[in-house]
C-alpha positions as CSV (number, residue, x, y, z in Angstrom):
1,M,23.9,76.1,26.9
2,S,20.7,77.9,27.8
3,Q,17.9,76.1,29.4
4,N,15.7,76.8,26.4
5,K,18.1,74.8,24.1
6,A,18.1,72.0,26.7
7,V,14.3,72.0,26.7
8,Q,14.3,71.9,22.9
9,R,16.7,69.0,22.8
10,I,14.7,67.0,25.3
11,A,11.5,67.8,23.4
12,L,13.1,66.5,20.2
13,L,14.3,63.4,21.9
14,S,10.9,62.8,23.4
15,L,9.1,63.2,20.0
16,C,11.7,60.9,18.5
17,H,11.1,58.4,21.3
18,M,7.4,58.3,20.4
19,G,8.2,57.8,16.8
20,I,10.8,55.0,17.4
21,D,8.4,53.0,19.6
22,F,5.6,53.6,17.2
23,L,7.7,52.3,14.3
24,C,8.8,49.3,16.3
25,A,5.3,48.2,17.3
26,F,3.8,49.1,14.0
27,S,6.3,47.0,12.0
28,L,6.6,44.2,14.5
29,Y,2.9,43.5,14.7
30,H,2.4,44.0,11.0
31,S,5.1,41.6,9.9
32,F,5.5,39.1,12.8
33,V,2.2,39.1,14.8
34,R,1.9,35.3,14.3
35,H,5.5,34.6,15.0
36,Y,5.5,34.2,18.8
37,E,9.3,34.1,19.4
38,A,9.9,37.1,17.3
39,F,8.5,39.2,20.1
40,L,10.8,37.6,22.6
41,L,13.9,38.2,20.4
42,Y,12.8,41.8,19.8
43,N,12.2,42.5,23.5
44,F,15.5,40.9,24.5
45,C,17.4,43.1,22.0
46,A,15.4,46.2,22.8
47,F,15.6,46.0,26.6
48,A,18.0,43.4,27.9
49,L,20.9,44.7,25.7
50,Q,20.6,48.3,27.1
51,M,22.7,47.5,30.2
52,S,25.7,46.3,28.1
53,L,25.2,49.3,25.7
54,G,25.1,51.6,28.8
55,I,28.4,50.3,30.0
56,M,29.9,51.0,26.5
57,I,28.6,54.5,26.3
58,D,29.9,55.3,29.9
59,A,33.3,53.9,29.0
60,W,33.4,56.0,25.8
61,S,32.4,59.2,27.7
62,K,35.1,58.6,30.3
63,K,37.8,58.0,27.8
64,S,36.9,60.9,25.5
65,R,35.8,63.2,28.4
66,K,32.9,64.2,26.2
67,T,29.3,64.2,27.4
68,L,27.2,64.6,24.3
69,L,29.1,63.0,21.5
70,P,28.6,59.3,22.6
71,G,24.9,59.8,23.3
72,T,24.4,61.6,20.0
73,V,26.2,58.8,18.0
74,F,24.2,56.1,19.8
75,T,20.9,58.0,19.2
76,I,21.6,58.4,15.4
77,M,22.7,54.8,15.1
78,G,19.5,53.8,16.9
79,I,17.3,55.8,14.5
80,V,19.1,54.3,11.4
81,L,18.9,50.7,12.7
82,T,15.3,51.1,13.8
83,V,14.3,52.4,10.4
84,C,16.2,49.6,8.6
85,G,15.0,46.9,11.0
86,S,11.4,47.9,10.4
87,F,11.8,46.7,6.8
88,I,14.1,43.7,7.6
89,S,14.2,42.0,10.9
90,P,13.0,42.2,14.5
91,I,16.5,41.7,15.8
92,I,17.8,44.8,14.0
93,L,14.7,46.6,15.0
94,G,15.4,45.7,18.7
95,I,19.0,46.7,18.6
96,G,18.1,50.0,17.0
97,N,15.6,50.6,19.8
98,A,18.1,49.8,22.4
99,L,20.8,52.1,20.9
100,F,18.3,54.9,20.7
101,H,17.0,54.5,24.3
102,V,20.5,54.4,25.7
103,G,21.8,57.3,23.6
104,G,18.7,59.5,24.1
105,G,18.5,58.5,27.7
106,V,22.1,59.6,28.4
107,L,21.6,62.8,26.5
108,T,18.5,63.6,28.6
109,I,20.3,62.7,31.8
110,H,23.1,65.1,31.0
111,E,20.7,67.9,30.0
112,D,18.7,67.3,33.1
113,D,21.7,67.5,35.4
114,D,23.5,70.4,33.7
115,N,20.4,72.5,33.8
116,S,19.2,71.5,37.3
117,F,15.9,70.1,36.1
118,N,16.0,67.7,39.0
119,G,14.4,64.8,37.1
120,R,11.8,66.8,35.1
121,G,13.5,65.9,31.9
122,L,13.7,62.1,32.6
123,G,9.9,61.5,32.7
124,T,9.4,63.9,29.8
125,F,11.7,61.8,27.6
126,V,10.5,58.4,28.6
127,A,6.7,59.0,28.7
128,P,5.9,59.5,24.9
129,G,7.2,56.0,24.1
130,A,4.1,54.4,25.6
131,I,1.9,56.5,23.3
132,G,3.8,55.6,20.2
133,L,3.8,51.9,21.3
134,I,0.0,51.7,21.7
135,L,-0.7,53.6,18.4
136,G,1.6,51.1,16.6
137,I,-0.2,48.1,18.2
138,L,-3.7,49.4,17.5
139,Y,-3.3,50.5,13.9
140,Y,-0.8,48.1,12.3
141,E,-3.5,46.6,10.1
142,T,-4.1,49.9,8.2
143,Q,-4.1,49.8,4.4
144,Y,-1.7,52.8,4.5
145,F,1.0,50.8,6.4
146,T,3.9,51.4,3.9
147,I,3.1,55.1,3.5
148,I,2.9,55.7,7.3
149,Q,6.1,53.6,7.8
150,L,8.0,55.7,5.3
151,A,6.6,59.0,6.6
152,V,7.6,58.2,10.2
153,S,11.0,57.0,9.1
154,V,11.6,60.4,7.3
155,I,10.5,62.3,10.4
156,M,12.9,60.3,12.5
157,G,15.7,61.1,10.0
158,I,15.0,64.8,10.2
159,I,15.0,64.8,14.0
160,G,18.3,62.9,14.0
161,F,19.8,65.5,11.6
162,I,18.7,68.4,13.8
163,L,20.2,66.7,16.9
164,C,23.5,66.3,15.1
165,M,23.6,69.9,14.1
166,S,22.7,71.1,17.6
167,I,25.7,69.5,19.4
168,D,27.5,71.9,21.7
169,E,30.0,69.6,23.3
170,R,30.9,69.8,27.0
171,T,33.6,68.2,29.0
172,L,32.6,65.4,31.3
173,K,32.3,66.6,34.9
174,E,33.9,64.9,37.9
175,S,31.3,62.7,39.7
176,I,30.1,63.9,43.1
177,H,28.9,60.5,44.1
178,P,31.0,58.1,42.1
179,Y,30.0,54.4,41.7
180,V,32.2,52.4,44.1
181,Q,32.2,48.6,43.7
182,G,31.2,47.0,47.0
183,D,29.3,50.0,48.3
184,R,26.5,48.2,50.2
185,K,24.2,51.2,50.3
186,L,24.5,51.8,46.6
187,T,23.9,48.1,46.0
188,Y,20.7,48.4,48.1
189,L,19.6,51.3,46.0
190,I,20.2,49.5,42.7
191,V,18.3,46.4,43.9
192,S,15.4,48.5,45.2
193,C,15.0,50.6,42.1
194,F,15.4,47.5,39.9
195,A,12.7,45.6,41.9
196,V,10.2,48.5,41.6
197,V,10.7,48.6,37.8
198,V,10.1,44.9,37.6
199,I,6.9,45.3,39.6
200,R,5.8,48.2,37.5
201,S,6.5,46.3,34.3
202,L,4.7,43.2,35.5
203,T,1.7,45.2,36.8
204,G,1.3,47.2,33.6
205,M,1.4,44.1,31.3
206,S,-0.7,41.7,33.4
207,I,-3.5,43.8,34.9
208,I,-6.7,43.9,32.9
209,F,-9.3,46.7,33.2
210,P,-12.9,45.6,32.3
211,W,-13.7,49.0,30.9
212,K,-10.9,49.0,28.4
213,T,-13.1,47.9,25.5
214,T,-12.4,50.3,22.6
215,K,-9.4,51.8,20.8
216,A,-10.3,55.3,22.0
217,I,-10.5,54.2,25.7
218,T,-7.2,52.3,25.3
219,I,-5.5,55.4,24.0
220,I,-6.9,57.5,26.8
221,S,-5.6,55.0,29.4
222,V,-2.1,55.1,27.8
223,I,-2.2,58.9,27.8
224,A,-3.0,58.8,31.6
225,L,0.0,56.5,32.1
226,A,2.3,58.7,30.0
227,A,1.0,61.8,31.8
228,G,1.9,60.2,35.2
229,K,5.4,59.5,34.1
230,T,5.9,63.1,33.0
231,I,4.1,64.8,36.0
232,G,5.9,62.7,38.6
233,G,9.2,64.3,37.8
234,F,7.8,67.8,38.1
235,I,6.0,67.0,41.4
236,A,9.1,65.4,42.9
237,A,11.2,68.5,41.9
238,E,8.8,70.7,43.8
239,I,7.9,68.8,47.0
240,G,10.6,66.2,47.2
241,M,10.9,62.6,46.3
242,K,9.8,61.1,49.6
243,K,6.5,63.0,49.7
244,T,5.9,62.3,46.1
245,V,6.4,58.5,46.6
246,I,4.1,58.5,49.6
247,V,1.3,60.6,48.1
248,T,1.3,59.0,44.6
249,L,1.5,55.4,45.6
250,I,-1.1,55.6,48.4
251,T,-3.4,57.3,46.0
252,A,-2.7,54.7,43.4
253,A,-3.4,51.9,45.9
254,L,-6.8,53.5,46.8
255,A,-7.6,54.0,43.1
256,Y,-6.8,50.4,42.2
257,M,-9.4,49.3,44.9
258,F,-12.1,50.8,42.7
259,A,-10.4,50.4,39.3
260,D,-13.3,48.4,37.8
261,K,-14.7,51.9,37.3
262,M,-13.1,53.8,34.5
263,W,-12.4,57.0,36.4
264,A,-10.6,55.1,39.2
265,G,-8.7,53.0,36.8
266,L,-7.4,56.1,35.0
267,L,-6.4,57.6,38.3
268,A,-4.6,54.4,39.2
269,L,-2.6,54.5,36.0
270,L,-1.8,58.1,36.4
271,F,-0.5,57.9,40.0
272,F,1.1,54.5,39.9
273,N,3.4,55.6,37.0
274,M,4.4,58.9,38.7
275,T,7.3,57.1,40.4
276,M,8.9,56.1,37.0
277,P,11.2,59.2,36.7
278,L,11.9,59.0,40.5
279,T,13.5,55.5,40.2
280,L,15.6,56.6,37.3
281,Y,16.6,59.9,38.9
282,L,17.4,58.3,42.2
283,L,19.8,55.8,40.6
284,V,21.4,58.3,38.2
285,K,22.1,60.8,41.0
286,N,23.9,58.0,43.0
287,M,25.7,56.6,39.9
288,S,26.4,59.9,38.2
289,D,29.6,58.6,36.7
290,M,27.7,55.8,35.0
291,P,24.4,57.2,33.7
292,G,24.2,54.7,30.8
293,Y,24.7,51.7,33.1
294,A,22.1,53.1,35.5
295,F,19.6,53.6,32.6
296,G,20.3,50.1,31.3
297,I,19.9,48.4,34.7
298,L,16.3,49.6,34.9
299,T,15.4,48.7,31.3
300,F,16.6,45.2,32.0
301,G,14.1,45.2,34.8
302,L,11.4,46.0,32.2
303,F,12.5,42.9,30.2
304,L,12.3,40.7,33.3
305,G,8.8,41.9,34.1
306,Y,7.8,41.1,30.5
307,L,9.0,37.4,30.6
308,P,6.3,35.9,32.9
309,V,3.6,37.6,30.8
310,H,5.2,36.4,27.6
311,Y,5.2,32.8,28.7
312,G,1.7,33.0,30.2
313,F,2.7,32.4,33.8
314,I,1.0,35.6,34.9
315,K,-1.8,37.2,33.0
316,N,-5.3,38.8,33.2
317,L,-4.9,39.9,36.8
318,S,-7.6,42.1,38.4
319,P,-6.8,45.6,39.5
320,S,-7.9,44.7,43.1
321,P,-6.1,43.2,44.9
322,Y,-3.0,43.0,42.6
323,G,-2.7,46.7,41.7
324,V,-3.2,47.6,45.4
325,I,-0.4,45.1,46.4
326,A,1.9,46.4,43.7
327,S,1.4,50.0,44.8
328,L,2.0,49.3,48.5
329,L,5.0,47.1,47.8
330,S,6.5,49.7,45.6
331,L,5.9,52.3,48.3
332,I,7.7,50.3,51.0
333,I,10.7,49.5,48.8
334,L,11.1,53.1,47.5
335,Y,10.5,54.7,50.9
336,F,13.4,52.7,52.5
337,A,15.5,53.2,49.4
338,L,15.1,57.0,49.8
339,K,16.1,56.7,53.4
340,V,19.3,54.8,52.4
341,A,20.0,57.5,49.8
342,E,19.7,60.2,52.4
343,D,22.1,58.4,54.7
344,K,24.5,57.7,51.9
345,N,24.8,61.3,50.7
346,E,25.1,62.9,54.1
């Protein structure tokens, strides 16, 4: 498969990711905004289940020796259940979201690896979800709710059909760094990446910026966040993961110190989120025979970071010092994780 086709597939998956997350937030807030526990059920299904689904998709790939079929089937099932769930239930909505994330994530991982994108595709796929999510949250009260819901559903269906028609199946490659149960260095990598994701999730949900007062500014801040997720993969592919971690997280810590100002807050969001594709790429490269499991582990971290905020244990934190602490703590954890990865792969 040419790199152009790989780029097209990742672009379609990224666009669909934005639509899926938009549809989930749009429908969830419109129908269940006053039902507190519906959000917990949705987030459990959407994020906590991804680890189990990742194990399932890895097992299917190993048994069939196919790389794209399992991911495509999960993606299509995710689109169908998300569309149905948006009219029926937050549980079905969440399961559909989880299936799409795992299926689309695994497809992106394979395209990234097969075409030597070195992590560029991972951030590109994940980033648009945040934009779809915030648009759904901000505009769920529109009088055109049903029309928009149906239009987005149709678009998701069209993208799913195109993905089905574009399959060019490949045989599963033998893993260079297979997952070995009991491997202490790999266990350290998993725990490190998991911890950084929990920190990022908790930080993103609990820190409040005083300048975020309008819908337009909120959207701009989410665009900065999404841009960071995308750009981080490209920078790491050019200058290396260790340099990227050091530069981006130190810059993020400095920006968080002055994040009561809008320009500094946007920079903090941009640089703090640049490590998102790095944590995923680091884990995937060291668990290349279990990409679904690797993806699911990190999304479970997102769910754990959400729980303290959901129950009100942690909320309304100021960017300084909490953003500064989160940046520096992430820097320390990732730096030593990268050192361990270098030793493990020598």
